[in-house]
N, C-alpha and C positions, 0 to 999 in steps of 0.2 A: 933642296937644301934641307936637311935633317932638322936644323935647330929652328926653321923658320915657324913662327908665329901663326895662329890659325889665319885661312885666308880669307876673303871678303865675304864668299859665298855661305862659308861656314859660318862666319857671325851672323849672317843673316838668318841660317837655322838656330842660332843661339836667341834669337829676338832681337838683335841689333840691325844697323842697316848703313848702306855707305851710298853716297850720289853715284851714279852710274858713272862707268867712263866714257870719256869725251867731254864732260863737264870740265868747269873753271880750273879745277884741280885734277889732274888726272893720274898722280901719283898715288892711286888707293891704296897700295901697301904700305906707304908711308904714313897714310892718314891713318890707317887701322893702328900702325905702332903707335902713332900719337895720343889716340883715344884709348890704348890700352896701358898707359903709362899708370894711371891711379886705378887700383881696382876697388872695388866696392861701391864707390859712390857713382850717380849718374854722370854720364861723359856726354856732353854736346859739343862737336867741331863745326864752329860756325865760320862764316868768312865776314867780311868787313861791313855787310848789309844787315848781318842777322840770319841770314839763309844757314839752315842746318845742312851740313855737308855728309857728316858721320853723325851717329849715337851708337851706344853702346848694349848689350840687354839691360844694365841695370837702370839706364832712360826710360826702357819700355815698361819695366816694373814700376817706376817710380809713378809716371804719368797713367799706366792702366791704356796706353795706346801703342798700336803695333808700330816697330821701328820703320818700316815702311812708309808708314803716314808722316811721321815724324821729320825725316828725311826730305827736304826741299819746301819746307815750312819756314815761315819766320819763328826765331826760338821766343820773339816777343809775345808770341801767339801761345806758349807753352809755360813763359816763365815771367812773373812779375814780380816788382821789388815793393818794398814798403816804404810807405812815407811819400814824398817826392821825386824818389829816385826813378830814373829809368833807364832801362837795361841797354839802349843805344846811347845814351850819355856815357854809361859805365864802359862800353867797348870802345869808345873814341878818346875818353880821357885818359887813356892809358894806366889808370891806376893797378898795375898787375898784383895780382896777391892778394888784394883789397879782399876782406869779408863781407857780404851784403845781405839782409835777410829778404828774404820774401816769400813766394809760395809757387807751386807749381799747379797749372790747372788741367786735370784730366778728363776722362767720359763724364759724362753727364754733370760737367761742372764741379766736380769734384777737386776740391782745396787741400792741398799738402804743404804745412809751413816748411820751408828747408831754409841752407844757408847755400850761398852761391859765390863761388870763388872764380876768379878771371884768370889764366895763362894765355900767353902768347907765344906763337909759333910760327916759324918763316918756312914757307914753302917755294918751290921754283917759281910756281907763278903768282905769289904775294902772301901777305900776312893773312894767317888765320887765327881764331881764338878757340881754346877749350875753355868751355864752361863746366865745373865742378859743381855737381848740386847735391846736397845730401840733405835728407830729411830730419825735422828736428822736432816731431810730433813727441816722441818718447820723452825726449830731453824737456821740452815744454810742460807736458804732463806731470812730468817730476817737480820740476820747478813749481808748477800751479800746488801741486800737493805739498811742498814743504810750505809755500806762503800760505794755504791754507790752514797748515797744522801750526804755523806761527798765529796767525790769526784768528783763530776760532776756537771754541770749547771743545776738548774731544769727547765730553760725555754727550752734550745736549747738541752740538754741533753749530751752536749760536755763537758770533761774534764774540771775540774776548774782549779785554780792556783796553788792549793796545790798538784793536781795530775799531773799537768805540770811540777812542780817544781823537783818530784819524776823522770820523765821520764827524763828530762834534766840533773841531776845530773847524773844518770846511762850513757846515752849520752858521758857526758864528759869525765867520767870515761873510757868510752871505746876510747876515741878519742885519747889519751895519745899512742895509738898504731899505729894510723894513721895520714897522714900529716896533713887533714885538717878535723875538728871536726865539731860538729852540727851547723846549721845554727838557727838564731831565726827569724822571719819575725812578727814583731808588727804591728797590725792594728789599726787605729782609723779611724771610719768613719766620713768623712767630713759634715758636715750640718745635722748630725742626729736630734740632740736636737731641731732645726728648726723643721724638719719633726713630730719629736714626739708629738711637743707643737703643731702643726698645726693639724695632724690628730688625735690625742689620743695616749693615751697608748697602748691600745689594736692594734691599727695599728702598733704601734711602737714594740709591742712585736712580731707581725707576721712578721715585717721587719727583726727583729733579727734572728727568725726562719728562713727567706729565705738564710739569710746571711750566717748561719751557713750549711745552707746544700749547696750552692754554693760553699763555700770554702772546702768542703769537697770532692764537685765533681771536683774540680781543683786541688787538692793535690795529691800526689802519695798514693797508698797503704800503705805504711810505714811511711807517716808522722803522726802527732800528731796535732789534730785541736783543741784549746782550747778556751773558753771565760771567761777571767780572769775578767770581771765586766763592767757593763753599755754598751758602743758600742765599747768596746775594744776586740780584739781577736788576738790568738796567734798562728802560724804555726810553729811547731819544724820539721825542716828537717834534716835528718841523712843520710849520704852517700853521698852525693852533692860532687864532686871532685875537683870543682873550685869556686872562688867568680863568674865567669862568669856564673857558672850553677844556683849559689844561685840567682844573678840577675835576670837571664831567668825567675827563679820561681817568684820573686816578682814581674815582669813585667806582668806575666800572671795572678797572683792575681788582679793587679791595673787593667787590662783591664776587667777580670770576672766580677768584682764589678761595673765596669763603665756602663754595661749592665742593661737596665731598671729591676724596680723589682714592684710588685704588691701587693699594701697593701690595703684590702679590695676592692673597684673597682675601685681602681688609681692608675695609672702607675706612679711610682717614680724612680727619677733617683740619686742614690748616686753616690759618689766618696769615694776613701779613700786614707789616708797617711799612708806608710810603711816604719818602721825603720827595719834596717837589720844589726845583730851583730852576728860575727862566734867565734867559738871558736878556736882561734889559739893564739900561744906566741905575735902578734903582738897587741893585744887588751887590754892585761893584765888582763882580767877577772879570777876571782880564784873560781868562782862555779856558780852555777844556777842562782842565784839573782843578782851576778853581770853582767851576760851575759845579763839577762832580763832588767837591768837598762840600759844597754848600746843600746840595741834594741829602749827602750821607748824613750831615749834622740835622738837617729837618726829617731825616728818617727815626734818628734816635729821638727826637721830641716826640714823634707819634708812639713810637715803642714807651718811652716813660708814660705815655699818658693811656697805657692801657693795651697798645696795640690794636689790628685790625682795624686801620683807620690810616689817613693821609695828613700829611701838615706841609704847609709852606714855609720855605727858608724865610727868616726874620732875621736882618740885618743886625736889630737893634741886639737879639738875643745873641748873635754870633759877636759882636763886639763886647759883651759882656764875658762869653767864652773866653776872649783873647784875654781880656783883664783877668780872669780866673787864671789864665796860664802863666801870665806874668807874675801873679800874685803868689803863685805856686813857687817860681824861680826864687823871687824874693824870700819866701818864708824859708826856704831850704837854706840861703844864704843867711837869714837872720838866725836861724838856731846854731848854724855852723859858727857864726861870729859872736855869739852871747848877746843878744839882741833881746831876748826874753827876760822880763822880769816877774816878779810874784808880787800881788798886794794881797792884804789879807781883811776879810772883813769878821769884826770880832762878833761872837756869839753869847749870849747874857742868858744867866736866871732870869726867868719872869718872876718869881717873887722875890728873891734877895736882889736882884739886880747886880750879881757878881759875873765878871766876865770869865766864861769858863773855857772857852776855846775861839777858833778862829777857822774860817774857810780858805784854803788858799786859792786865788783867782789870778790866773796867769794873763799877762798882757803882753803886746809886743812895742816895744820901743824902737818903733821907724826909724831910722835917719833923717827921713826926709817928709814923711807924715804925721809925726810926733806919736803919742800912745794910740796904737789900734787895740778895738775891744775884740775879746776872744769871739765874739759870736760873727764876726768877719773872716777869720782864719782859721779856726778849729774845722769848720765844715771840709775845708781844702785838704787840711792835714789828716782828715778822717778817709776823705775820699784817695789820698796820694799815698798813704800809709805812712806819713812822716808822723801821724799823731804817737806812735811807738817811741821815736827819739825824744820827741816833745814830751811825752808822760812821763817817762822814766827820769827826764830833766826836773820836773815840776816834782816828782817824789823825794829826788835826791834833794834837791834845793830847800823844799818843805823841812826836811829830816835835819838839814844842815842849819837852818834858819832856827828851827825849836831848840837845837842845842845851843845856839849863840844867844837865845833869849835865857837858857837856863843859866847858863855862863856868866850872864849880867847881873844875875842875882833876882831874876823874875819870878814869880812864884811859877809852877807848872800850868799847862793847860792842853787842851787836846787839839791836834793839828787835823783838820777835814782836808780830804784831797778827791777830786772829781775823777773817776775812772772811766772812759770812755768804752762802750760797746764792745768795739774792736779789740780795746787793750785785755779786757777781761777775757775774751773768747778765743784769741789768736796769739797774744802772747802769753809766756811763761811767768804771770805777773807774781804769783807767789814767790816763786825763786827770787825775782828782782826786789820784791819787799823784803822778803826774810836779807838779802845780803845787804841794802840798805840799811834796814835795821841793826844789822851786825855792827856793820862798817862806821854808822854814826852813833851807836850808841845809846839810841832813844828808845826807851821801852815800846813795848808793842800797843799795849793798853792808851797810849797817847796818840796812836795814829788811827783816824778813822777813813774809811774809803766810800765814797758815795757813788753809786749807782743808778741809773733811773730806770723806772718801771720796764719800759722797751725790754730790756734785760732778761727780765723774765719769762718771753717767750722761748729763752733756750735755757730754762731752769730744769731741763731734763737731762742736758748735755755737757758740754765744757766749761758753761758759768758756774753751774752749778758745784762742780767738782772744784773749780777754782775759788768758789767763795768758802766752801767748806774747808780748804788747806788755808786760805787766810785766816778765817775764826781759831782754827788751829794753831795759827802762829801766835793768835791774840790779838789782833787788830779788830776795829768795829767796824759793820757794815750799816751803812745807812740808806734806804730808799729816798732818792732825791724826789722831788715834784711829784710827790704822794699825791694819788686821785685824779692825775692829767693822763694818765697811759693805760697798761693793761693791770688794772686794778682787780685783784682777786684774793680772797680769803685764804685760799689754800698755799700761795706762797708765802704769806705771814707766817702759816703752820709750819710749810716744808722747808723754808729757807734759813739760814742763820743770821737773821737780820737783828740789828741793836736797835736803829733809830729810825723814825717815819719823820721825814721833812714835808711837811704840810705847805703844797704850793702856793705862792702868793695869791694866785687867783681866787682861793677860797676868803683868803685874810680878808681882800678888800671891803668886803661888805660888812665887816664885824663892826657892831655898835651902833650900825644904821639899819640893817636888813636882817631882820628875825630870822629869815630861812637861811642865810650864810651862817648865823651865830648855831643854828640848829644842826647847820652840816658840820662845821668844825667842832662842836660839841660831840658828835658822833663818831668823829676821826680821832679825837682825842681819847676818847672813851675805848675806841677800839685799840689804839697803839697800847693804852694800858693793861687792856685784858690780855695781851699776849705779852707783857712784861717788857715793853718797847718805850724808849724816850720820844717823846713828841716834840717836834721843833718846828717854829710858826716861820715862814719864810715871808720876807717883803712886809715888814711891819713898818709903816711909815708915818702913822698917827697915834696919839698918847690916847685916843680912843680906843683904836685896835689893842694896844698894849692893855689896857684896863680890861678889856674883854677878854683876853687871852688868861689875865690872871684870876678873871671870876670863873674861865672854864678849866682851870688847873692846868693849864699847858706849861710844860717844863721848860723849854729854852725857847729864844727867840733871836733873830737877826733880821737886820734891814735898815733903810736910810734914817730912819726915826732914832734910832739906838745909835748907830755908827754907819758910814760908808765904807767902803774898802780902802784901805791906808796901806803907804810903804811901809817896812818892817822897823825903820825906826820910830815911826810914830805908834805903832803898837806896845814898843817897851815903857813909851811914860804912860800908856793908859795902864799895862800891867804894875806900875809903879804905886797908882793911885789906889 
């Protein structure tokens, strides 16, 4: 027959094999046709006992064993199934077409991962089975590579955040049976951004890889070192028996990373800030993400303390941070809802006793907590940027109130308003002040803006530009808390300052401490030598006021004179 397929003997030449004629199934040509129905996959034709009757060349290639050796052997000696599955049970079960995973054993015990599909065929002498077997090694390697890419950092090869959290969850689960659970060491490299920007990203990447290798070298064999982003690394330590042991591990890492690195041809020194959190009942961590967040928080504490050190998570500090977050949300709502109010502290002439001005002091009329003092919420406003909206409101309200007092027939006074460093440097404060003065109709010489000495550190940049523009508008500039910060004669000479406000700490000893009197006398004299007005803050006794008169101080404010008051009370003072 011209269309007849390759004969059995020809199949043997190609590496396949058939059971010799005269065996249980003698219709060899038909068996050959059955085996050849699926090309590409290894084919094993077996009887109900699992004896191989026929195999194709692909079966020989897959196992590395000649076909003649395979034929007549039990297929279970060549193919195994994963788990509790048994090849004989699979044949007997009649689950035709099911795909089973397993392996093929070749020469020298070589194992090849495979998928096995069972087919059933009927011959004259009985039922036979065709096992189609396909290697899945390449597919498994591709899948493993995809998993590796999904769970590892491509630059350093370390586990990423996802894999870290998986291992951490498992470690926390095991920790219920031991006294001390896993510890997380959260690392952030100090000054890395500056080095990266200076040397370039290639050198930065090289440095990160070197850090990864060094962390692996100073960690224990069972520890997991991960890179979770940027210059942040985490070491997961399980099995440490005490907080002291965790601390020693953190110290070893800090010291290790303090040694020089090489980036390109340049020796580079790094340091690292390490936050430590441990899974025990005292931390309150409920899972991997909680513990990682606690270590992150502790790391920032280490960085705030100067870097190059480690810090343990402190639940009390964490509670304070949570309270701060609540305060932020409440303050934002309070600003929107008009809960801020201004109180005004009178400022008097020291010699004549006349009220010449007031200092506007912001308060927060909280709906549940009552009147909240600025020391509690101003730092939050500074940190979050809410100081810009808050500060503009204070300026606008102060101008409005000054105009309202004028309309009531009160004599004119000067309004002092505090400016934060961020307002002066980051906001266009001259434009805001100019607009508010124009809108309210208040004369510029009746507005005085108070800044702290810390702003003088910026005296060569935006702060100086803003101060000069404010003086050109006509408003006064006062240095608040003079003597407690960046005190320098140069800024009194170079900056457009009109008033020096002497801090209360110098006023306390007046009349009782000769040294305090000498210091205050020198400060007043200094102010006058520069043509500035001297204002004493925190006057709380008659003795202090009398001493200020003797020292020729210009103005004073404090509880002895008047406490901060709401607007209506100021009207009464202006009428006396």
